[in-house]
CHARMM internal coordinates of N, CA and C (Angstrom, degrees):
IC EDIT
DIST 1 N 1 CA 1.4477
DIST 1 CA 1 C 1.5302
ANGL 1 N 1 CA 1 C 108.55
DIST 1 C 2 N 1.3213
ANGL 1 CA 1 C 2 N 116.70
DIHE 1 N 1 CA 1 C 2 N 124.71
DIST 2 N 2 CA 1.4595
ANGL 1 C 2 N 2 CA 121.37
DIHE 1 CA 1 C 2 N 2 CA -178.77
DIST 2 CA 2 C 1.5222
ANGL 2 N 2 CA 2 C 110.67
DIHE 1 C 2 N 2 CA 2 C -83.74
DIST 2 C 3 N 1.3201
ANGL 2 CA 2 C 3 N 116.26
DIHE 2 N 2 CA 2 C 3 N 136.74
DIST 3 N 3 CA 1.4606
ANGL 2 C 3 N 3 CA 122.89
DIHE 2 CA 2 C 3 N 3 CA 175.33
DIST 3 CA 3 C 1.5178
ANGL 3 N 3 CA 3 C 107.28
DIHE 2 C 3 N 3 CA 3 C -124.21
DIST 3 C 4 N 1.3321
ANGL 3 CA 3 C 4 N 117.31
DIHE 3 N 3 CA 3 C 4 N 126.37
DIST 4 N 4 CA 1.4583
ANGL 3 C 4 N 4 CA 122.46
DIHE 3 CA 3 C 4 N 4 CA 179.96
DIST 4 CA 4 C 1.5204
ANGL 4 N 4 CA 4 C 110.13
DIHE 3 C 4 N 4 CA 4 C -121.68
DIST 4 C 5 N 1.3206
ANGL 4 CA 4 C 5 N 115.84
DIHE 4 N 4 CA 4 C 5 N 156.29
DIST 5 N 5 CA 1.4554
ANGL 4 C 5 N 5 CA 122.40
DIHE 4 CA 4 C 5 N 5 CA 176.30
DIST 5 CA 5 C 1.5137
ANGL 5 N 5 CA 5 C 107.95
DIHE 4 C 5 N 5 CA 5 C -122.05
DIST 5 C 6 N 1.3360
ANGL 5 CA 5 C 6 N 115.94
DIHE 5 N 5 CA 5 C 6 N 132.12
DIST 6 N 6 CA 1.4549
ANGL 5 C 6 N 6 CA 119.52
DIHE 5 CA 5 C 6 N 6 CA -178.41
DIST 6 CA 6 C 1.5072
ANGL 6 N 6 CA 6 C 112.77
DIHE 5 C 6 N 6 CA 6 C -151.46
DIST 6 C 7 N 1.3180
ANGL 6 CA 6 C 7 N 115.00
DIHE 6 N 6 CA 6 C 7 N 173.63
DIST 7 N 7 CA 1.4590
ANGL 6 C 7 N 7 CA 123.05
DIHE 6 CA 6 C 7 N 7 CA -179.14
DIST 7 CA 7 C 1.5234
ANGL 7 N 7 CA 7 C 108.70
DIHE 6 C 7 N 7 CA 7 C -106.46
DIST 7 C 8 N 1.3233
ANGL 7 CA 7 C 8 N 117.41
DIHE 7 N 7 CA 7 C 8 N 135.74
DIST 8 N 8 CA 1.4625
ANGL 7 C 8 N 8 CA 122.37
DIHE 7 CA 7 C 8 N 8 CA -178.77
DIST 8 CA 8 C 1.5282
ANGL 8 N 8 CA 8 C 109.16
DIHE 7 C 8 N 8 CA 8 C -74.59
DIST 8 C 9 N 1.3397
ANGL 8 CA 8 C 9 N 116.08
DIHE 8 N 8 CA 8 C 9 N 123.91
DIST 9 N 9 CA 1.4685
ANGL 8 C 9 N 9 CA 121.04
DIHE 8 CA 8 C 9 N 9 CA 179.47
DIST 9 CA 9 C 1.5218
ANGL 9 N 9 CA 9 C 111.86
DIHE 8 C 9 N 9 CA 9 C -110.92
DIST 9 C 10 N 1.3447
ANGL 9 CA 9 C 10 N 117.95
DIHE 9 N 9 CA 9 C 10 N -12.43
DIST 10 N 10 CA 1.4589
ANGL 9 C 10 N 10 CA 121.17
DIHE 9 CA 9 C 10 N 10 CA 176.96
DIST 10 CA 10 C 1.5210
ANGL 10 N 10 CA 10 C 109.26
DIHE 9 C 10 N 10 CA 10 C -155.20
DIST 10 C 11 N 1.3270
ANGL 10 CA 10 C 11 N 115.88
DIHE 10 N 10 CA 10 C 11 N 137.32
DIST 11 N 11 CA 1.4635
ANGL 10 C 11 N 11 CA 120.60
DIHE 10 CA 10 C 11 N 11 CA 177.56
DIST 11 CA 11 C 1.5267
ANGL 11 N 11 CA 11 C 110.31
DIHE 10 C 11 N 11 CA 11 C -138.13
DIST 11 C 12 N 1.3237
ANGL 11 CA 11 C 12 N 117.39
DIHE 11 N 11 CA 11 C 12 N 33.59
DIST 12 N 12 CA 1.4564
ANGL 11 C 12 N 12 CA 122.13
DIHE 11 CA 11 C 12 N 12 CA -175.62
DIST 12 CA 12 C 1.5210
ANGL 12 N 12 CA 12 C 113.52
DIHE 11 C 12 N 12 CA 12 C -81.94
DIST 12 C 13 N 1.3325
ANGL 12 CA 12 C 13 N 117.54
DIHE 12 N 12 CA 12 C 13 N -24.21
DIST 13 N 13 CA 1.4618
ANGL 12 C 13 N 13 CA 120.55
DIHE 12 CA 12 C 13 N 13 CA -177.36
DIST 13 CA 13 C 1.5201
ANGL 13 N 13 CA 13 C 110.99
DIHE 12 C 13 N 13 CA 13 C -83.70
DIST 13 C 14 N 1.3247
ANGL 13 CA 13 C 14 N 116.17
DIHE 13 N 13 CA 13 C 14 N 157.80
DIST 14 N 14 CA 1.4518
ANGL 13 C 14 N 14 CA 121.29
DIHE 13 CA 13 C 14 N 14 CA 178.13
DIST 14 CA 14 C 1.5261
ANGL 14 N 14 CA 14 C 109.58
DIHE 13 C 14 N 14 CA 14 C -77.68
DIST 14 C 15 N 1.3216
ANGL 14 CA 14 C 15 N 116.21
DIHE 14 N 14 CA 14 C 15 N 126.69
DIST 15 N 15 CA 1.4693
ANGL 14 C 15 N 15 CA 123.77
DIHE 14 CA 14 C 15 N 15 CA 178.14
DIST 15 CA 15 C 1.5202
ANGL 15 N 15 CA 15 C 113.84
DIHE 14 C 15 N 15 CA 15 C 60.12
DIST 15 C 16 N 1.3308
ANGL 15 CA 15 C 16 N 117.19
DIHE 15 N 15 CA 15 C 16 N 21.12
DIST 16 N 16 CA 1.4618
ANGL 15 C 16 N 16 CA 121.11
DIHE 15 CA 15 C 16 N 16 CA 179.14
DIST 16 CA 16 C 1.5202
ANGL 16 N 16 CA 16 C 109.47
DIHE 15 C 16 N 16 CA 16 C -141.21
DIST 16 C 17 N 1.3272
ANGL 16 CA 16 C 17 N 115.99
DIHE 16 N 16 CA 16 C 17 N 137.13
DIST 17 N 17 CA 1.4608
ANGL 16 C 17 N 17 CA 121.28
DIHE 16 CA 16 C 17 N 17 CA 170.44
DIST 17 CA 17 C 1.5210
ANGL 17 N 17 CA 17 C 107.94
DIHE 16 C 17 N 17 CA 17 C -125.37
DIST 17 C 18 N 1.3287
ANGL 17 CA 17 C 18 N 115.83
DIHE 17 N 17 CA 17 C 18 N 154.45
DIST 18 N 18 CA 1.4532
ANGL 17 C 18 N 18 CA 120.84
DIHE 17 CA 17 C 18 N 18 CA 176.13
DIST 18 CA 18 C 1.5176
ANGL 18 N 18 CA 18 C 107.08
DIHE 17 C 18 N 18 CA 18 C -106.70
DIST 18 C 19 N 1.3435
ANGL 18 CA 18 C 19 N 115.65
DIHE 18 N 18 CA 18 C 19 N 121.70
DIST 19 N 19 CA 1.4613
ANGL 18 C 19 N 19 CA 121.58
DIHE 18 CA 18 C 19 N 19 CA -178.63
DIST 19 CA 19 C 1.5216
ANGL 19 N 19 CA 19 C 109.51
DIHE 18 C 19 N 19 CA 19 C -111.94
DIST 19 C 20 N 1.3242
ANGL 19 CA 19 C 20 N 115.23
DIHE 19 N 19 CA 19 C 20 N 140.44
DIST 20 N 20 CA 1.4534
ANGL 19 C 20 N 20 CA 121.55
DIHE 19 CA 19 C 20 N 20 CA 179.62
DIST 20 CA 20 C 1.5300
ANGL 20 N 20 CA 20 C 108.43
DIHE 19 C 20 N 20 CA 20 C -107.57
DIST 20 C 21 N 1.3246
ANGL 20 CA 20 C 21 N 115.83
DIHE 20 N 20 CA 20 C 21 N 124.13
DIST 21 N 21 CA 1.4616
ANGL 20 C 21 N 21 CA 121.68
DIHE 20 CA 20 C 21 N 21 CA -179.80
DIST 21 CA 21 C 1.5179
ANGL 21 N 21 CA 21 C 108.33
DIHE 20 C 21 N 21 CA 21 C -108.38
DIST 21 C 22 N 1.3299
ANGL 21 CA 21 C 22 N 114.64
DIHE 21 N 21 CA 21 C 22 N 129.88
DIST 22 N 22 CA 1.4553
ANGL 21 C 22 N 22 CA 120.60
DIHE 21 CA 21 C 22 N 22 CA -177.84
DIST 22 CA 22 C 1.5308
ANGL 22 N 22 CA 22 C 108.85
DIHE 21 C 22 N 22 CA 22 C -107.36
DIST 22 C 23 N 1.3349
ANGL 22 CA 22 C 23 N 116.11
DIHE 22 N 22 CA 22 C 23 N 135.66
DIST 23 N 23 CA 1.4637
ANGL 22 C 23 N 23 CA 119.94
DIHE 22 CA 22 C 23 N 23 CA 176.77
DIST 23 CA 23 C 1.5239
ANGL 23 N 23 CA 23 C 109.23
DIHE 22 C 23 N 23 CA 23 C -133.57
DIST 23 C 24 N 1.3110
ANGL 23 CA 23 C 24 N 115.82
DIHE 23 N 23 CA 23 C 24 N 152.33
DIST 24 N 24 CA 1.4538
ANGL 23 C 24 N 24 CA 122.33
DIHE 23 CA 23 C 24 N 24 CA 177.64
DIST 24 CA 24 C 1.5167
ANGL 24 N 24 CA 24 C 109.07
DIHE 23 C 24 N 24 CA 24 C -115.14
DIST 24 C 25 N 1.3219
ANGL 24 CA 24 C 25 N 116.39
DIHE 24 N 24 CA 24 C 25 N 144.13
DIST 25 N 25 CA 1.4457
ANGL 24 C 25 N 25 CA 120.74
DIHE 24 CA 24 C 25 N 25 CA 174.53
DIST 25 CA 25 C 1.5234
ANGL 25 N 25 CA 25 C 108.94
DIHE 24 C 25 N 25 CA 25 C -147.56
DIST 25 C 26 N 1.3151
ANGL 25 CA 25 C 26 N 116.01
DIHE 25 N 25 CA 25 C 26 N 160.73
DIST 26 N 26 CA 1.4543
ANGL 25 C 26 N 26 CA 121.24
DIHE 25 CA 25 C 26 N 26 CA 179.72
DIST 26 CA 26 C 1.5182
ANGL 26 N 26 CA 26 C 109.55
DIHE 25 C 26 N 26 CA 26 C -95.30
DIST 26 C 27 N 1.3210
ANGL 26 CA 26 C 27 N 117.32
DIHE 26 N 26 CA 26 C 27 N 129.79
DIST 27 N 27 CA 1.4570
ANGL 26 C 27 N 27 CA 121.96
DIHE 26 CA 26 C 27 N 27 CA 179.71
DIST 27 CA 27 C 1.5311
ANGL 27 N 27 CA 27 C 109.10
DIHE 26 C 27 N 27 CA 27 C -62.66
DIST 27 C 28 N 1.3496
ANGL 27 CA 27 C 28 N 117.95
DIHE 27 N 27 CA 27 C 28 N 132.55
DIST 28 N 28 CA 1.4597
ANGL 27 C 28 N 28 CA 120.08
DIHE 27 CA 27 C 28 N 28 CA -174.23
DIST 28 CA 28 C 1.5391
ANGL 28 N 28 CA 28 C 114.64
DIHE 27 C 28 N 28 CA 28 C -62.51
DIST 28 C 29 N 1.3283
ANGL 28 CA 28 C 29 N 117.52
DIHE 28 N 28 CA 28 C 29 N -32.99
DIST 29 N 29 CA 1.4629
ANGL 28 C 29 N 29 CA 119.25
DIHE 28 CA 28 C 29 N 29 CA -177.61
DIST 29 CA 29 C 1.5283
ANGL 29 N 29 CA 29 C 112.43
DIHE 28 C 29 N 29 CA 29 C -96.89
DIST 29 C 30 N 1.3317
ANGL 29 CA 29 C 30 N 116.23
DIHE 29 N 29 CA 29 C 30 N -47.01
DIST 30 N 30 CA 1.4612
ANGL 29 C 30 N 30 CA 120.50
DIHE 29 CA 29 C 30 N 30 CA -173.94
DIST 30 CA 30 C 1.5213
ANGL 30 N 30 CA 30 C 113.22
DIHE 29 C 30 N 30 CA 30 C -92.03
DIST 30 C 31 N 1.3109
ANGL 30 CA 30 C 31 N 117.72
DIHE 30 N 30 CA 30 C 31 N -11.68
DIST 31 N 31 CA 1.4626
ANGL 30 C 31 N 31 CA 124.85
DIHE 30 CA 30 C 31 N 31 CA 176.88
DIST 31 CA 31 C 1.5306
ANGL 31 N 31 CA 31 C 113.51
DIHE 30 C 31 N 31 CA 31 C 56.87
DIST 31 C 32 N 1.3204
ANGL 31 CA 31 C 32 N 115.97
DIHE 31 N 31 CA 31 C 32 N 28.69
DIST 32 N 32 CA 1.4614
ANGL 31 C 32 N 32 CA 120.58
DIHE 31 CA 31 C 32 N 32 CA 174.30
DIST 32 CA 32 C 1.5172
ANGL 32 N 32 CA 32 C 108.24
DIHE 31 C 32 N 32 CA 32 C -90.22
DIST 32 C 33 N 1.3238
ANGL 32 CA 32 C 33 N 117.44
DIHE 32 N 32 CA 32 C 33 N 143.22
DIST 33 N 33 CA 1.4643
ANGL 32 C 33 N 33 CA 120.56
DIHE 32 CA 32 C 33 N 33 CA 175.60
DIST 33 CA 33 C 1.5082
ANGL 33 N 33 CA 33 C 109.05
DIHE 32 C 33 N 33 CA 33 C -71.97
DIST 33 C 34 N 1.3206
ANGL 33 CA 33 C 34 N 116.15
DIHE 33 N 33 CA 33 C 34 N 127.42
DIST 34 N 34 CA 1.4562
ANGL 33 C 34 N 34 CA 120.86
DIHE 33 CA 33 C 34 N 34 CA -179.48
DIST 34 CA 34 C 1.5202
ANGL 34 N 34 CA 34 C 109.60
DIHE 33 C 34 N 34 CA 34 C -120.21
DIST 34 C 35 N 1.3208
ANGL 34 CA 34 C 35 N 115.69
DIHE 34 N 34 CA 34 C 35 N 152.04
DIST 35 N 35 CA 1.4557
ANGL 34 C 35 N 35 CA 122.55
DIHE 34 CA 34 C 35 N 35 CA -178.28
DIST 35 CA 35 C 1.5240
ANGL 35 N 35 CA 35 C 109.35
DIHE 34 C 35 N 35 CA 35 C -111.57
DIST 35 C 36 N 1.3292
ANGL 35 CA 35 C 36 N 115.70
DIHE 35 N 35 CA 35 C 36 N 133.76
DIST 36 N 36 CA 1.4645
ANGL 35 C 36 N 36 CA 121.23
DIHE 35 CA 35 C 36 N 36 CA 175.23
DIST 36 CA 36 C 1.5233
ANGL 36 N 36 CA 36 C 108.26
DIHE 35 C 36 N 36 CA 36 C -130.36
DIST 36 C 37 N 1.3327
ANGL 36 CA 36 C 37 N 115.81
DIHE 36 N 36 CA 36 C 37 N 142.75
DIST 37 N 37 CA 1.4566
ANGL 36 C 37 N 37 CA 120.29
DIHE 36 CA 36 C 37 N 37 CA 177.32
DIST 37 CA 37 C 1.5187
ANGL 37 N 37 CA 37 C 109.30
DIHE 36 C 37 N 37 CA 37 C -122.74
DIST 37 C 38 N 1.3196
ANGL 37 CA 37 C 38 N 114.92
DIHE 37 N 37 CA 37 C 38 N 150.46
DIST 38 N 38 CA 1.4522
ANGL 37 C 38 N 38 CA 121.39
DIHE 37 CA 37 C 38 N 38 CA 177.21
DIST 38 CA 38 C 1.5209
ANGL 38 N 38 CA 38 C 107.82
DIHE 37 C 38 N 38 CA 38 C -140.75
DIST 38 C 39 N 1.3359
ANGL 38 CA 38 C 39 N 116.30
DIHE 38 N 38 CA 38 C 39 N 142.77
DIST 39 N 39 CA 1.4607
ANGL 38 C 39 N 39 CA 121.14
DIHE 38 CA 38 C 39 N 39 CA -179.29
DIST 39 CA 39 C 1.5191
ANGL 39 N 39 CA 39 C 110.38
DIHE 38 C 39 N 39 CA 39 C -104.14
DIST 39 C 40 N 1.3306
ANGL 39 CA 39 C 40 N 116.09
DIHE 39 N 39 CA 39 C 40 N 138.64
DIST 40 N 40 CA 1.4563
ANGL 39 C 40 N 40 CA 122.95
DIHE 39 CA 39 C 40 N 40 CA 178.78
DIST 40 CA 40 C 1.5167
ANGL 40 N 40 CA 40 C 108.99
DIHE 39 C 40 N 40 CA 40 C -125.35
DIST 40 C 41 N 1.3388
ANGL 40 CA 40 C 41 N 116.97
DIHE 40 N 40 CA 40 C 41 N 139.11
DIST 41 N 41 CA 1.4580
ANGL 40 C 41 N 41 CA 120.99
DIHE 40 CA 40 C 41 N 41 CA 171.89
DIST 41 CA 41 C 1.5194
ANGL 41 N 41 CA 41 C 107.41
DIHE 40 C 41 N 41 CA 41 C -89.66
DIST 41 C 42 N 1.3247
ANGL 41 CA 41 C 42 N 116.01
DIHE 41 N 41 CA 41 C 42 N 125.03
DIST 42 N 42 CA 1.4560
ANGL 41 C 42 N 42 CA 122.18
DIHE 41 CA 41 C 42 N 42 CA -171.30
DIST 42 CA 42 C 1.5191
ANGL 42 N 42 CA 42 C 110.11
DIHE 41 C 42 N 42 CA 42 C -122.11
DIST 42 C 43 N 1.3339
ANGL 42 CA 42 C 43 N 116.89
DIHE 42 N 42 CA 42 C 43 N 134.11
DIST 43 N 43 CA 1.4601
ANGL 42 C 43 N 43 CA 122.56
DIHE 42 CA 42 C 43 N 43 CA 179.11
DIST 43 CA 43 C 1.5210
ANGL 43 N 43 CA 43 C 110.05
DIHE 42 C 43 N 43 CA 43 C -81.78
DIST 43 C 44 N 1.3331
ANGL 43 CA 43 C 44 N 116.36
DIHE 43 N 43 CA 43 C 44 N 138.24
DIST 44 N 44 CA 1.4597
ANGL 43 C 44 N 44 CA 121.27
DIHE 43 CA 43 C 44 N 44 CA 177.61
DIST 44 CA 44 C 1.5173
ANGL 44 N 44 CA 44 C 110.02
DIHE 43 C 44 N 44 CA 44 C -150.15
DIST 44 C 45 N 1.3327
ANGL 44 CA 44 C 45 N 115.62
DIHE 44 N 44 CA 44 C 45 N 149.21
DIST 45 N 45 CA 1.4606
ANGL 44 C 45 N 45 CA 121.62
DIHE 44 CA 44 C 45 N 45 CA 174.34
DIST 45 CA 45 C 1.5215
ANGL 45 N 45 CA 45 C 111.25
DIHE 44 C 45 N 45 CA 45 C -106.22
DIST 45 C 46 N 1.3345
ANGL 45 CA 45 C 46 N 117.17
DIHE 45 N 45 CA 45 C 46 N -11.89
DIST 46 N 46 CA 1.4548
ANGL 45 C 46 N 46 CA 121.43
DIHE 45 CA 45 C 46 N 46 CA -177.96
DIST 46 CA 46 C 1.5244
ANGL 46 N 46 CA 46 C 111.09
DIHE 45 C 46 N 46 CA 46 C -96.15
DIST 46 C 47 N 1.3259
ANGL 46 CA 46 C 47 N 115.57
DIHE 46 N 46 CA 46 C 47 N 166.23
DIST 47 N 47 CA 1.4631
ANGL 46 C 47 N 47 CA 121.14
DIHE 46 CA 46 C 47 N 47 CA 177.75
DIST 47 CA 47 C 1.5215
ANGL 47 N 47 CA 47 C 108.52
DIHE 46 C 47 N 47 CA 47 C -83.55
DIST 47 C 48 N 1.3136
ANGL 47 CA 47 C 48 N 116.74
DIHE 47 N 47 CA 47 C 48 N 114.29
DIST 48 N 48 CA 1.4574
ANGL 47 C 48 N 48 CA 121.68
DIHE 47 CA 47 C 48 N 48 CA 179.31
DIST 48 CA 48 C 1.5191
ANGL 48 N 48 CA 48 C 107.82
DIHE 47 C 48 N 48 CA 48 C -119.77
DIST 48 C 49 N 1.3251
ANGL 48 CA 48 C 49 N 115.92
DIHE 48 N 48 CA 48 C 49 N 131.34
DIST 49 N 49 CA 1.4576
ANGL 48 C 49 N 49 CA 121.45
DIHE 48 CA 48 C 49 N 49 CA -175.73
DIST 49 CA 49 C 1.5233
ANGL 49 N 49 CA 49 C 111.30
DIHE 48 C 49 N 49 CA 49 C -94.52
DIST 49 C 50 N 1.3009
ANGL 49 CA 49 C 50 N 114.70
DIHE 49 N 49 CA 49 C 50 N 161.81
DIST 50 N 50 CA 1.4529
ANGL 49 C 50 N 50 CA 123.08
DIHE 49 CA 49 C 50 N 50 CA 177.89
DIST 50 CA 50 C 1.5311
ANGL 50 N 50 CA 50 C 109.84
DIHE 49 C 50 N 50 CA 50 C -61.35
DIST 50 C 51 N 1.3189
ANGL 50 CA 50 C 51 N 117.45
DIHE 50 N 50 CA 50 C 51 N 134.18
DIST 51 N 51 CA 1.4570
ANGL 50 C 51 N 51 CA 121.71
DIHE 50 CA 50 C 51 N 51 CA 177.20
DIST 51 CA 51 C 1.5171
ANGL 51 N 51 CA 51 C 115.09
DIHE 50 C 51 N 51 CA 51 C 92.86
DIST 51 C 52 N 1.3348
ANGL 51 CA 51 C 52 N 118.07
DIHE 51 N 51 CA 51 C 52 N -10.65
DIST 52 N 52 CA 1.4648
ANGL 51 C 52 N 52 CA 120.60
DIHE 51 CA 51 C 52 N 52 CA 179.18
DIST 52 CA 52 C 1.5210
ANGL 52 N 52 CA 52 C 110.50
DIHE 51 C 52 N 52 CA 52 C -70.75
DIST 52 C 53 N 1.3259
ANGL 52 CA 52 C 53 N 115.78
DIHE 52 N 52 CA 52 C 53 N 152.93
DIST 53 N 53 CA 1.4580
ANGL 52 C 53 N 53 CA 121.48
DIHE 52 CA 52 C 53 N 53 CA 174.95
DIST 53 CA 53 C 1.5226
ANGL 53 N 53 CA 53 C 107.94
DIHE 52 C 53 N 53 CA 53 C -96.76
DIST 53 C 54 N 1.3290
ANGL 53 CA 53 C 54 N 116.76
DIHE 53 N 53 CA 53 C 54 N 130.85
DIST 54 N 54 CA 1.4646
ANGL 53 C 54 N 54 CA 121.06
DIHE 53 CA 53 C 54 N 54 CA -178.47
DIST 54 CA 54 C 1.5239
ANGL 54 N 54 CA 54 C 110.46
DIHE 53 C 54 N 54 CA 54 C -127.85
DIST 54 C 55 N 1.3193
ANGL 54 CA 54 C 55 N 114.73
DIHE 54 N 54 CA 54 C 55 N 154.06
DIST 55 N 55 CA 1.4650
ANGL 54 C 55 N 55 CA 121.43
DIHE 54 CA 54 C 55 N 55 CA 169.95
DIST 55 CA 55 C 1.5137
ANGL 55 N 55 CA 55 C 106.53
DIHE 54 C 55 N 55 CA 55 C -109.63
DIST 55 C 56 N 1.3352
ANGL 55 CA 55 C 56 N 116.37
DIHE 55 N 55 CA 55 C 56 N 133.71
DIST 56 N 56 CA 1.4544
ANGL 55 C 56 N 56 CA 119.41
DIHE 55 CA 55 C 56 N 56 CA -179.65
DIST 56 CA 56 C 1.5137
ANGL 56 N 56 CA 56 C 110.25
DIHE 55 C 56 N 56 CA 56 C -137.09
DIST 56 C 57 N 1.3397
ANGL 56 CA 56 C 57 N 114.08
DIHE 56 N 56 CA 56 C 57 N 155.87
DIST 57 N 57 CA 1.4511
ANGL 56 C 57 N 57 CA 121.26
DIHE 56 CA 56 C 57 N 57 CA -171.64
DIST 57 CA 57 C 1.5199
ANGL 57 N 57 CA 57 C 110.08
DIHE 56 C 57 N 57 CA 57 C -124.75
DIST 57 C 58 N 1.3212
ANGL 57 CA 57 C 58 N 116.49
DIHE 57 N 57 CA 57 C 58 N 150.73
DIST 58 N 58 CA 1.4563
ANGL 57 C 58 N 58 CA 122.79
DIHE 57 CA 57 C 58 N 58 CA 178.46
DIST 58 CA 58 C 1.5281
ANGL 58 N 58 CA 58 C 109.36
DIHE 57 C 58 N 58 CA 58 C -69.68
DIST 58 C 59 N 1.3341
ANGL 58 CA 58 C 59 N 116.52
DIHE 58 N 58 CA 58 C 59 N 141.65
DIST 59 N 59 CA 1.4610
ANGL 58 C 59 N 59 CA 121.29
DIHE 58 CA 58 C 59 N 59 CA -178.92
DIST 59 CA 59 C 1.5274
ANGL 59 N 59 CA 59 C 109.13
DIHE 58 C 59 N 59 CA 59 C -147.07
DIST 59 C 60 N 1.2973
ANGL 59 CA 59 C 60 N 116.18
DIHE 59 N 59 CA 59 C 60 N -177.66
DIST 60 N 60 CA 1.4694
ANGL 59 C 60 N 60 CA 120.62
DIHE 59 CA 59 C 60 N 60 CA 178.50
DIST 60 CA 60 C 1.5318
ANGL 60 N 60 CA 60 C 108.89
DIHE 59 C 60 N 60 CA 60 C -65.50
DIST 60 C 61 N 1.3170
ANGL 60 CA 60 C 61 N 118.70
DIHE 60 N 60 CA 60 C 61 N 159.09
DIST 61 N 61 CA 1.4614
ANGL 60 C 61 N 61 CA 120.01
DIHE 60 CA 60 C 61 N 61 CA 178.51
DIST 61 CA 61 C 1.5340
ANGL 61 N 61 CA 61 C 111.91
DIHE 60 C 61 N 61 CA 61 C -62.50
DIST 61 C 62 N 1.3179
ANGL 61 CA 61 C 62 N 115.60
DIHE 61 N 61 CA 61 C 62 N 127.03
DIST 62 N 62 CA 1.4651
ANGL 61 C 62 N 62 CA 121.48
DIHE 61 CA 61 C 62 N 62 CA 180.00
DIST 62 CA 62 C 1.5245
ANGL 62 N 62 CA 62 C 109.78
DIHE 61 C 62 N 62 CA 62 C -98.05
DIST 62 C 63 N 1.3277
ANGL 62 CA 62 C 63 N 116.43
DIHE 62 N 62 CA 62 C 63 N -35.49
DIST 63 N 63 CA 1.4642
ANGL 62 C 63 N 63 CA 121.87
DIHE 62 CA 62 C 63 N 63 CA 175.37
DIST 63 CA 63 C 1.5256
ANGL 63 N 63 CA 63 C 107.50
DIHE 62 C 63 N 63 CA 63 C -151.48
DIST 63 C 64 N 1.3064
ANGL 63 CA 63 C 64 N 117.14
DIHE 63 N 63 CA 63 C 64 N -166.11
DIST 64 N 64 CA 1.4638
ANGL 63 C 64 N 64 CA 120.67
DIHE 63 CA 63 C 64 N 64 CA -177.45
DIST 64 CA 64 C 1.5297
ANGL 64 N 64 CA 64 C 112.09
DIHE 63 C 64 N 64 CA 64 C -58.01
DIST 64 C 65 N 1.3199
ANGL 64 CA 64 C 65 N 117.03
DIHE 64 N 64 CA 64 C 65 N -42.91
DIST 65 N 65 CA 1.4665
ANGL 64 C 65 N 65 CA 120.85
DIHE 64 CA 64 C 65 N 65 CA -175.11
DIST 65 CA 65 C 1.5237
ANGL 65 N 65 CA 65 C 114.85
DIHE 64 C 65 N 65 CA 65 C -110.79
DIST 65 C 66 N 1.3376
ANGL 65 CA 65 C 66 N 118.45
DIHE 65 N 65 CA 65 C 66 N -12.28
DIST 66 N 66 CA 1.4646
ANGL 65 C 66 N 66 CA 120.68
DIHE 65 CA 65 C 66 N 66 CA -175.36
DIST 66 CA 66 C 1.5204
ANGL 66 N 66 CA 66 C 111.50
DIHE 65 C 66 N 66 CA 66 C -95.18
DIST 66 C 67 N 1.3475
ANGL 66 CA 66 C 67 N 115.08
DIHE 66 N 66 CA 66 C 67 N 117.55
DIST 67 N 67 CA 1.4627
ANGL 66 C 67 N 67 CA 121.97
DIHE 66 CA 66 C 67 N 67 CA 175.60
DIST 67 CA 67 C 1.5192
ANGL 67 N 67 CA 67 C 111.03
DIHE 66 C 67 N 67 CA 67 C -132.91
DIST 67 C 68 N 1.3332
ANGL 67 CA 67 C 68 N 116.80
DIHE 67 N 67 CA 67 C 68 N 19.49
DIST 68 N 68 CA 1.4548
ANGL 67 C 68 N 68 CA 122.82
DIHE 67 CA 67 C 68 N 68 CA -176.54
DIST 68 CA 68 C 1.5223
ANGL 68 N 68 CA 68 C 109.67
DIHE 67 C 68 N 68 CA 68 C -133.56
DIST 68 C 69 N 1.3349
ANGL 68 CA 68 C 69 N 116.63
DIHE 68 N 68 CA 68 C 69 N 151.73
DIST 69 N 69 CA 1.4528
ANGL 68 C 69 N 69 CA 122.19
DIHE 68 CA 68 C 69 N 69 CA -178.64
DIST 69 CA 69 C 1.5298
ANGL 69 N 69 CA 69 C 108.93
DIHE 68 C 69 N 69 CA 69 C -136.96
DIST 69 C 70 N 1.3207
ANGL 69 CA 69 C 70 N 117.10
DIHE 69 N 69 CA 69 C 70 N 140.27
DIST 70 N 70 CA 1.4724
ANGL 69 C 70 N 70 CA 121.88
DIHE 69 CA 69 C 70 N 70 CA -178.10
DIST 70 CA 70 C 1.5286
ANGL 70 N 70 CA 70 C 109.96
DIHE 69 C 70 N 70 CA 70 C -70.36
DIST 70 C 71 N 1.3325
ANGL 70 CA 70 C 71 N 115.61
DIHE 70 N 70 CA 70 C 71 N 133.34
DIST 71 N 71 CA 1.4616
ANGL 70 C 71 N 71 CA 121.21
DIHE 70 CA 70 C 71 N 71 CA 174.96
DIST 71 CA 71 C 1.5181
ANGL 71 N 71 CA 71 C 109.97
DIHE 70 C 71 N 71 CA 71 C -98.54
DIST 71 C 72 N 1.3579
ANGL 71 CA 71 C 72 N 116.53
DIHE 71 N 71 CA 71 C 72 N -47.25
DIST 72 N 72 CA 1.4438
ANGL 71 C 72 N 72 CA 120.09
DIHE 71 CA 71 C 72 N 72 CA 177.68
DIST 72 CA 72 C 1.5259
ANGL 72 N 72 CA 72 C 110.33
DIHE 71 C 72 N 72 CA 72 C -152.62
DIST 72 C 73 N 1.3167
ANGL 72 CA 72 C 73 N 114.67
DIHE 72 N 72 CA 72 C 73 N 149.22
DIST 73 N 73 CA 1.4680
ANGL 72 C 73 N 73 CA 121.87
DIHE 72 CA 72 C 73 N 73 CA 176.33
DIST 73 CA 73 C 1.5148
ANGL 73 N 73 CA 73 C 107.51
DIHE 72 C 73 N 73 CA 73 C -113.49
DIST 73 C 74 N 1.3314
ANGL 73 CA 73 C 74 N 115.82
DIHE 73 N 73 CA 73 C 74 N 127.82
DIST 74 N 74 CA 1.4676
ANGL 73 C 74 N 74 CA 120.63
DIHE 73 CA 73 C 74 N 74 CA -177.05
DIST 74 CA 74 C 1.5042
ANGL 74 N 74 CA 74 C 110.86
DIHE 73 C 74 N 74 CA 74 C -98.59
END
COOR INIT
IC SEED 1 N 1 CA 1 C
IC BUILD
């Protein structure tokens, strides 16, 4: 079961927040540290505000784009 940590960038939808997960990796040729971000639509029943850090876990498909569920909001 995958668990990710991300920052909430949108909370306008009902029972859904959009979380942005940032990862770092080393470029294979130039060996510079690079940053990549990816956005996930996450299901939630609680009130989560913009800018909060959340942990979310992989789950069964809830809708077309939602396959993640909030575990805890920090």
